[in-house]
C-alpha positions as CSV (number, residue, x, y, z in Angstrom):
1,M,0.0,0.0,0.0
2,A,1.5,3.3,-1.1
3,I,1.1,6.4,1.0
4,T,0.7,9.7,-0.9
5,Y,1.3,13.0,0.8
6,Y,-0.5,16.0,-0.3
7,S,0.8,19.5,0.5
8,T,-1.6,22.2,1.3
9,W,0.9,24.7,-0.1
10,N,1.7,25.0,-3.7
11,L,3.9,27.4,-5.7
12,D,1.0,29.6,-6.6
13,Q,0.4,30.3,-3.0
14,T,4.0,30.9,-1.8
15,T,5.0,33.3,-4.6
16,P,2.9,36.3,-3.2
17,L,4.2,35.6,0.3
18,I,7.9,35.7,-0.9
19,V,7.2,38.8,-2.9
20,G,5.5,40.5,0.1
21,V,8.4,39.7,2.4
22,A,10.9,41.0,-0.1
23,V,9.0,44.3,-0.5
24,A,8.8,44.7,3.2
25,A,12.5,44.1,3.6
26,A,13.3,46.6,0.9
27,A,11.0,49.2,2.6
28,Y,12.7,48.7,5.9
29,A,16.2,48.9,4.3
30,G,15.2,52.1,2.5
31,R,13.8,53.6,5.7
32,Y,17.0,52.8,7.6
33,G,19.1,54.2,4.7
34,I,17.1,57.5,4.8
35,Q,17.5,57.8,8.6
36,A,21.2,57.1,8.4
37,W,21.7,59.7,5.6
38,N,19.8,62.3,7.6
39,A,21.9,61.6,10.7
40,F,25.0,61.8,8.6
41,K,24.0,65.2,7.2
42,A,23.0,66.5,10.6
43,R,26.3,65.8,12.3
44,P,28.6,68.7,13.1
45,P,31.6,69.1,10.8
46,T,34.9,67.8,12.2
47,A,38.4,68.7,11.1
48,K,40.2,65.7,10.0
49,L,43.5,67.3,9.2
50,R,45.8,69.0,11.6
51,K,45.6,72.8,11.5
52,F,48.9,74.5,10.8
53,Y,49.9,78.1,11.2
54,E,48.2,80.2,8.5
55,G,49.2,83.8,8.1
56,G,51.9,86.2,7.3
57,F,55.0,86.7,9.3
58,Q,55.6,89.6,11.7
59,P,58.6,91.8,11.0
60,T,60.2,90.7,14.3
61,M,59.5,87.1,15.3
62,T,58.0,86.7,18.7
63,K,58.2,83.6,20.8
64,R,54.5,83.0,20.2
65,E,54.9,83.2,16.4
66,A,58.0,80.8,16.7
67,A,55.9,78.3,18.7
68,L,53.1,78.5,16.1
69,I,55.5,77.9,13.2
70,L,57.1,74.9,14.9
71,G,53.8,73.5,16.2
72,V,54.8,73.5,19.9
73,R,53.9,75.5,23.0
74,E,55.9,78.5,24.1
75,S,57.0,76.6,27.3
76,T,58.3,73.5,25.3
77,P,61.7,72.1,26.5
78,P,64.7,72.5,24.1
79,D,64.9,68.9,23.1
80,K,61.2,68.9,22.0
81,V,61.9,72.2,20.1
82,K,64.8,70.6,18.2
83,E,62.6,67.6,17.4
84,A,59.8,69.8,16.1
85,H,62.3,71.9,14.1
86,R,63.6,68.7,12.5
87,R,60.1,67.5,11.6
88,V,59.1,70.8,10.1
89,M,62.4,71.2,8.3
90,V,62.2,67.8,6.7
91,A,58.9,68.7,5.2
92,N,60.1,72.2,4.0
93,H,63.8,71.8,3.2
94,P,65.0,73.6,0.1
95,D,66.9,70.5,-1.1
96,A,63.6,68.6,-1.1
97,G,61.7,71.3,-3.1
98,G,60.9,73.6,-0.2
99,S,61.2,77.3,-0.1
100,H,64.4,79.0,1.1
101,Y,62.3,81.7,2.7
102,L,60.3,79.2,4.7
103,A,63.4,77.4,5.7
104,S,65.0,80.6,7.0
105,K,61.8,81.3,9.0
106,I,61.8,77.8,10.5
107,N,65.4,78.2,11.5
108,E,64.7,81.6,13.0
109,A,61.8,80.1,14.9
110,K,64.1,77.5,16.4
111,D,66.6,80.1,17.4
112,V,63.9,82.3,19.0
113,M,62.5,79.3,21.0
114,L,66.0,78.2,22.1
115,G,66.9,81.8,23.1
116,K,69.8,82.1,20.7
117,T,68.4,85.4,19.2
118,K,66.1,88.2,20.2
119,G,64.1,87.8,17.0
120,G,66.0,90.3,14.9
121,G,64.5,89.1,11.6
122,S,65.5,86.7,8.9
123,A,67.9,87.3,6.0
124,F,64.9,87.9,3.7
């Protein structure tokens, strides 16, 4: 005796169910995407790059201006000043395509920070 099983579901009945679930999933994904985009647009802008000294040079370099050029505080110890000078000089050295004027200002800033000069001005 053979037993035959009959399913109460057939392909014609499952297709609308699958389509309905897919449409609902797409709607929820779209809703989440819109909420994420609005949250992204509403966030405050943040600076991702480090801010460097922008502006012209004063006729006589002050300790404040020297510290801004080297990216250190006015009360930075001499070894940290030398390290900062080296870092800035590597990026702006004339032999590597940098400006002679900027190199002289960087050297002057190091001298002012180390107390070797009273800020009498650069050669330019």
